[in-house]
C-alpha positions in Angstrom: 71.1 62.8 112.2 73.5 65.7 112.0 76.5 65.3 109.7 79.7 67.4 109.9 81.9 67.0 106.8 85.5 68.1 107.5 87.2 68.3 104.1 91.0 68.1 104.2 92.3 69.0 100.8 95.1 66.8 99.4 95.6 64.0 101.9 96.2 60.4 100.9 97.1 57.2 102.6 100.8 57.0 102.0 103.9 55.0 103.1 105.1 54.6 106.6 108.1 56.8 105.9 108.7 59.7 108.2 111.2 61.2 105.8 108.5 62.0 103.3 105.2 61.4 105.0 104.1 63.8 107.9 101.4 61.3 108.9 104.2 59.0 109.9 106.0 61.7 111.8 103.5 63.9 113.6 102.3 63.3 117.2 98.6 62.5 116.8 97.5 61.0 120.1 93.8 61.7 119.6 93.6 60.3 116.2 95.7 57.3 117.4 93.2 56.7 120.2 90.3 56.7 117.7 92.1 54.2 115.5 93.5 51.9 118.2 97.1 53.1 117.7 96.9 53.2 113.9 98.0 56.1 111.8 96.5 57.4 108.6 98.8 55.3 106.4 98.5 52.9 103.5 97.3 49.6 104.9 95.5 51.1 108.0 92.1 50.7 106.4 89.6 49.2 106.7 89.3 49.6 110.4 86.2 49.6 112.6 86.5 50.5 116.2 84.5 51.6 119.2 84.3 55.3 118.1 85.7 55.5 114.6 85.7 53.7 111.2 88.5 54.2 108.6 88.0 53.3 104.9 90.2 53.9 101.9 88.6 55.5 98.9 89.7 55.6 95.2 90.2 59.2 94.1 91.4 58.3 90.5 87.9 57.1 89.5 89.2 55.1 86.5 90.6 58.1 84.7 94.2 58.3 83.6 96.4 61.0 85.1 96.7 62.3 88.6 93.5 63.4 90.4 92.9 67.1 90.8 91.0 69.3 93.1 88.1 70.6 91.0 87.0 67.3 89.6 87.6 65.4 92.8 85.6 67.9 94.9 82.8 67.9 92.3 82.6 64.2 92.6 82.4 64.5 96.4 79.7 67.1 96.1 77.5 65.5 93.5 78.0 61.8 93.6 78.9 61.8 89.9 82.1 60.5 88.4 82.9 64.0 87.0 86.4 63.2 85.7 85.1 60.2 83.8 82.2 62.2 82.3 84.4 65.1 81.1 87.3 62.7 80.2 90.0 64.2 82.4 91.0 65.4 85.8 91.1 69.1 86.3 92.0 71.7 89.0 92.5 73.6 91.1 89.5 75.8 90.3 86.5 74.6 88.3 86.7 75.3 84.6 83.3 75.6 82.7 83.2 71.8 82.2 83.4 71.2 85.9 81.4 74.3 87.1 78.3 73.2 85.3 78.1 70.2 87.7 78.2 72.5 90.6 75.4 74.8 89.5 72.1 74.3 91.2 69.8 71.8 89.3 72.2 70.9 86.5 71.8 67.3 85.5 74.2 66.2 82.8 74.1 62.5 81.6 76.4 60.2 83.4 77.8 56.7 83.2 77.6 55.5 86.8 80.0 53.1 88.4 78.7 50.1 90.2 80.1 48.9 93.6 82.3 46.5 91.6 83.8 49.5 89.8 82.2 48.7 86.4 80.5 51.1 84.1 76.7 51.3 84.2 74.3 53.5 82.2 71.8 53.9 85.0 70.8 57.5 85.9 72.8 59.2 88.6 71.3 59.3 92.1 71.9 63.0 92.5 70.8 66.1 90.6 72.6 69.2 91.6 74.9 69.2 94.6 74.7 68.2 98.2 73.9 71.7 99.2 71.1 72.2 96.7 69.5 68.8 97.3 69.5 69.2 101.0 67.9 72.6 100.7 65.3 71.2 98.3 64.5 68.6 100.9 63.9 71.2 103.6 67.2 70.5 105.5 69.5 73.1 106.9 73.0 73.3 105.6 76.0 75.6 106.1 79.6 76.1 104.9 81.3 76.9 108.3 84.3 78.8 106.9 84.5 82.5 107.4 85.8 84.5 104.4 87.6 87.8 104.7 86.5 91.0 103.0 89.3 90.8 100.4 87.9 87.4 99.2 84.5 88.9 98.4 86.2 91.9 96.6 88.2 89.5 94.5 85.1 87.5 93.5 83.0 90.5 92.8 85.7 92.1 90.7 86.3 88.9 88.7 89.9 88.7 89.8 89.2 85.6 91.8 87.3 82.4 90.9 85.3 80.3 93.3 86.8 77.0 94.2 84.4 74.0 94.0 83.0 74.1 97.5 82.0 77.8 97.8 80.7 77.7 94.2 78.4 74.8 95.1 77.3 76.5 98.3 76.5 79.9 96.7 74.8 78.3 93.7 72.5 76.5 96.2 71.6 79.9 97.7 73.7 79.5 100.9 75.5 82.7 102.0 79.2 82.6 102.7 80.1 83.6 106.2 82.0 86.9 106.7 84.4 88.5 109.1 81.3 89.6 111.1 80.3 86.0 111.4 83.8 85.0 112.6 83.8 87.6 115.3 80.2 86.6 116.4 81.2 83.0 116.7 79.0 81.8 113.8 81.9 80.5 111.7 85.5 79.4 111.9 88.7 80.6 110.2 90.1 78.4 107.5 93.0 77.4 109.7 90.7 76.5 112.6 92.4 78.8 115.2 92.3 82.3 113.6 96.0 82.8 113.7 96.0 83.2 109.9 93.6 86.1 110.2 95.9 87.8 112.6 99.3 87.1 111.0 98.5 86.9 107.3 95.3 89.0 106.9 96.5 91.5 109.5 93.3 91.6 111.4 94.8 92.1 114.9 91.6 91.6 116.9 90.4 88.5 115.1 89.3 85.8 117.6 92.1 83.4 118.5 91.3 79.9 119.6 93.4 77.0 120.7 92.9 73.9 118.6 90.8 72.3 121.3 88.6 75.4 121.6 88.2 75.4 117.8 87.1 71.7 118.0 84.5 72.5 120.6 83.3 75.4 118.5 83.1 73.2 115.4 81.0 70.6 117.2 78.7 73.3 118.6 78.1 74.8 115.2 77.6 71.4 113.6 74.8 70.8 116.1 72.8 73.8 114.6 72.5 72.3 111.1 71.4 69.1 109.6 74.5 69.2 107.4 77.6 71.3 107.8 80.8 71.5 105.8 84.3 72.8 106.8 87.0 73.2 104.2 90.7 73.0 105.1 92.8 73.7 102.1 96.2 74.4 103.7 97.0 70.7 103.7 97.2 70.7 99.9 99.4 73.8 100.0 101.8 72.0 102.4 102.1 69.2 99.9 102.9 71.5 97.0 105.4 73.4 99.2 107.1 70.2 100.4 107.4 71.8 103.8 107.6 69.0 106.4 107.7 71.2 109.5 104.6 73.1 108.4 102.8 69.9 107.4 103.5 68.4 110.8 102.3 71.5 112.6 99.1 71.4 110.6 98.4 67.8 111.5 99.1 68.3 115.2 96.7 71.3 115.1 94.0 69.1 113.5 94.6 66.5 116.2 94.0 69.1 118.8 90.8 70.1 117.0 89.7 66.4 117.1 90.2 66.5 120.9 87.8 69.4 121.3 85.3 68.1 118.9 85.1 64.8 120.7 84.7 66.2 124.2 81.0 66.6 124.1 79.6 66.2 120.6 75.9 66.0 119.9 74.7 62.4 120.4 73.5 62.1 116.8 76.5 63.7 115.2 78.4 61.8 112.5 81.7 63.3 111.6 83.1 62.6 108.2 86.7 63.4 107.3 87.9 62.8 103.8 89.8 64.3 100.8 89.8 64.8 97.1 93.2 63.4 96.2 96.6 62.5 97.6 99.4 65.1 98.0 100.5 65.9 101.6 101.3 62.3 102.4 104.3 62.3 100.0 106.5 65.4 100.3 109.1 63.9 98.0 107.1 65.4 95.2 105.2 68.7 94.6 102.6 66.9 92.5 99.4 65.2 93.5 99.5 61.4 94.0 97.2 58.6 93.0 97.0 57.3 96.6 93.7 56.3 98.0 92.3 58.9 100.3 91.1 58.2 103.9 87.4 58.2 104.8 87.3 58.6 108.6 83.9 58.3 110.3 83.4 59.3 113.9 80.1 58.8 115.7 77.5 56.3 116.6 78.4 52.8 115.5 75.2 52.0 113.6 75.5 55.2 111.6 79.1 54.5 110.8 78.3 51.0 109.6 75.4 52.1 107.4 77.2 55.1 106.0 80.3 53.2 105.1 78.5 50.2 103.6 79.6 49.9 100.0 81.8 53.0 99.9 84.8 52.5 97.6 85.4 55.8 95.8 84.6 59.5 96.0 81.3 59.2 94.2 79.8 57.3 97.2 80.1 60.1 99.7 77.2 62.4 98.5 74.6 59.6 98.2 75.5 58.3 101.7 75.1 61.8 103.1 71.7 62.3 101.5 70.6 58.8 102.8 71.5 59.8 106.3 70.3 63.4 106.4 67.5 63.7 103.8 
C-alpha cells in the first residue's frame, strides 16, 4: 500500500462559528462530498463513509499547557509521547530535547500510553522516525516539498534551523527537493500552486498550477513512493495572523487540491490528513488551542478501517503507517 501523509499545520476541530472559524465559513464542496455534508468541526468525528473516514485525535497528550509544533510533530513522526517524556510542549522549531528524537536511530526511554490513555512502561514501538524506519525496511519515502535556494543557504550558514519534518527527513538520509526538482515536476511548492514562489520568492518562471492540477500532481508523485509526506505550514501562520480572508482562501485552495487528488488516484493509495495542534480553527486568538485535531483518511475502505482502529491521539499515527507500509 502507498500512503500519502498531508500534514496541515495548526488545524483543530473547532466550533461551528463562522465569525471565528474559517472551516465554518469556507466553501469546501469536495471535502463536504467526502464527509456526507459534514464540515471539519467539533462533533463531526467519528465518521465513516464510502470514501473517507474522519477521526478526532488528542494533541495535548496528557501534558499541561497548549500543544506546540515541535513536540506535536515529533510525536507524529516517532509514535512517542514526546511532550510527556520531556515534560513540556515546545515549538515552533525543535530544541535539543526534541531534536534528539528526530535523529536517526535515537531511542530514549519512554512511558507509553495505552489505548485507554493510561501510562505504561512498555517499550516504544518505534526507534527513530518514520523516515528512518521505512528506509531501514527497504521502503521508498520522500518529502514532496520543494525548498528554495535561500532556505539551503540559511541552513548551511546556521541562520535558520530545520523544523521537525525536514530535520527527520534529512537525518534519515533523504534529500530535500530543490528548485530544480520543482521545475522538473518532481516536487511541489509549499503552497501547492507555486504562486508563493512567483510572488514572494520572486521566481517569475516558477511553475504555476491550479489547485486541481496540484492535486493531480500530488497523487502522481505519491504513486512513486511507498510513503510520501507533504507539509503545509501556512495554515498555522493564518491562525497566528488571525486573517479570516486568507484562511478561507487557503482552505478553498486545499479543497481544490482534494478534487484533483481524487480524480484518478492509485488504487492502493491511502491519503492521511492530520495536524499537530489546533490554531486556525479559532481566529479569535493568536495562540494555539487544545482542540482535538482531525484525522481524515481517504482511500480503500478496508485500509481506512484497519488504519483507524484504536487511533485516539498523535502517537498512534506513526505505528499505523509502519503497519500498513512496512
